[in-house]
C-alpha positions as a printed Julia matrix, in Angstrom:
86×3 Matrix{Float64}:
  27.52   14.56    4.42
  29.55   12.63    1.88
  28.22   10.79   -1.17
  28.6     7.35    0.39
  26.44    8.34    3.35
  23.81    9.85    1.04
  23.72    6.66   -1.05
  23.35    4.58    2.11
  20.49    6.81    3.28
  18.79    6.58   -0.12
  19.0     2.78   -0.06
  17.57    2.77    3.47
  14.69    5.01    2.37
  14.02    2.78   -0.64
  13.94   -0.33    1.57
  11.57    1.28    4.06
   9.31    2.54    1.28
   9.04   -0.93   -0.24
   8.43   -2.53    3.15
   5.67   -0.03    3.9
   4.17   -0.58    0.46
   4.02   -4.36    0.84
   2.67   -4.12    4.4
  -0.09   -1.79    3.22
  -0.88   -4.09    0.3
  -1.14   -7.08    2.62
  -3.33   -5.27    5.13
  -5.76   -3.99    2.52
  -5.91   -7.39    0.83
  -6.66   -9.14    4.12
  -9.46   -6.68    4.87
 -11.01   -7.12    1.43
 -10.73  -10.91    1.47
 -12.17  -11.24    4.97
 -15.2    -9.15    4.06
 -15.76  -11.0     0.8
 -15.48  -14.39    2.53
 -17.89  -13.21    5.23
 -20.37  -12.15    2.58
 -20.02  -15.44    0.72
 -20.56  -17.47    3.88
 -23.8   -15.74    4.8
 -26.88  -17.61    3.67
 -29.16  -14.66    3.08
 -27.34  -11.46    2.27
 -29.26   -8.37    3.21
 -28.64   -4.71    2.73
 -26.51   -4.53    5.89
 -23.95   -6.81    4.27
 -23.77   -4.62    1.21
 -23.18   -1.63    3.48
 -20.39   -3.62    5.13
 -18.97   -4.34    1.71
 -19.03   -0.66    0.76
 -17.66    0.49    4.1
 -14.67   -1.86    4.11
 -13.82   -2.98    0.59
 -14.03    0.38   -1.14
 -11.66    2.11    1.31
  -9.34   -0.9     1.09
  -9.27   -0.61   -2.68
  -8.52    3.1    -2.36
  -5.75    2.26    0.12
  -4.26   -0.22   -2.34
  -4.31    2.35   -5.14
  -2.84    5.11   -2.96
  -0.07    2.86   -1.69
   0.87    2.05   -5.28
   0.91    5.74   -6.22
   2.98    6.67   -3.15
   5.49    3.92   -3.92
   5.77    5.14   -7.5
   6.34    8.74   -6.38
   8.89    7.63   -3.77
  10.78    5.59   -6.36
  10.87    8.57   -8.74
  12.15   10.86   -5.97
  14.79    8.35   -4.93
  15.97    8.0    -8.53
  16.28   11.79   -8.81
  18.33   11.92   -5.61
  20.54    9.08   -6.84
  21.05   10.98  -10.1
  22.12   14.09   -8.21
  24.52   12.18   -5.99
  26.28   10.45   -8.88
């Protein structure tokens, strides 16, 4: 495999990583916002709504954090590969 092909593959991986990152960010944000809006629209919040909040918003926040960390690790790996190719 020549250097040009490796660079093309690295750029493709970078693009896919960023696309996956932004899709994950959007999905987690939609989940969190929908639950928060649902909670705000209820007249009398009870304990079941707080359970719903914990069950959906906390994992979404974890998903957001993990997606950021994975993107950061992927970018570092891609930069190392680009450094080796050049």
